[in-house]
C-alpha positions, 0 to 999 in steps of 0.5 A: 316609774319612768312612764313604763307599764307596771307588772300585774304583781307590782300593781297589786302591791302598790294598790295595797300599799295605797289602801294601807296608807289611807287606812292609817290616815283614817285611823289617825283622824279618829285618835289624834289632835293636830296642830294648825300647820299639820292640818293645813298641810294634810288637807293640801296633800289630800286634795292633791292626792284626790286630783291624782286618783283619776282613771277609767271605770273599774268593771265590776264582776257582774258587769263582765261575766257573772259566771266568771268565778275568778273575776268575782273572787278577784273583786273581793279585793275591793270589798268594804269588809275584807278588801285589802285594796279598800281603805274602809275595810279593816280588812277581814281575812277569811278561809275555809277550815275543816274541823276534827269533826269533819265539818267544814267551816268558814273562819275569819279574823280581823283587828279593828281600831278606833275608827270602828269604835262605838261603845267605849273600847268596843267595836260599833255594833253595826260593824260587828253585824257587817263582819258577821254578815260577810262571814255568813255570806262567805260560808255559802261557798260551802254549798253548791249555789250562793244567794243573798241575805234575806234576814240576819239575827245578831245576839250581842253577848259582850262588848267586842273590843277594839285593838284586839284580834277577833276570830269568826266562825260560820257553818251551814246549819240547814239547807232547804233548797232555795233557802240556806240557814247559816250560823256564826260566832265572833270571839275575842280570846275565849270570850264570845262577843256575838253570834248570828243566824242568817237566812240566805235566798239563792238567786240568779245574779244575772237577773239582779244585775239586769234589774239594777241596770234597768233601775239606773237607766230609768233614774 
């Protein structure tokens, strides 16, 4: 790179390429046996990579300005569920869709490989729950104020298959003021693999930030 500064668009592309390569390496670790030489080389390369990945602390959205919606949405790039820049994320893609019935829903899609396997050929139930929690939480954007998960009920209807495109849908079922009830589903093709209901309690994120900061200081 000649030591020059990268344009923001170039940084975005490179961060995502790096995450994609790490994601592929994680997948390879779960589904391949390696020769001794390959394993020795891979460990040396990974150690070298870890030493190179140094830099200043990335400021979280809540450490800067919790009211900055753009900063908050930008930080989703590093979400462990949908973040394209997070190597442990599948990642999940999410968008707002308005149906023919006029009801707005949050819809998502993801394809999980062997790194996420639980039962034979199936996604681990914990990951199914995490994906649904992410989608139901995102569906709060369909209301005026967001909160955090208080309860999450998952019903596993069928095995959620790995290596298949999964479709998710979530909608606001009931708005009780401080409490929001959101429901959602996960499908593989025409098969309903899981459905969920989440209760979300609206909070002030700046209060949570201050409380957790005090906790970390005390520790």
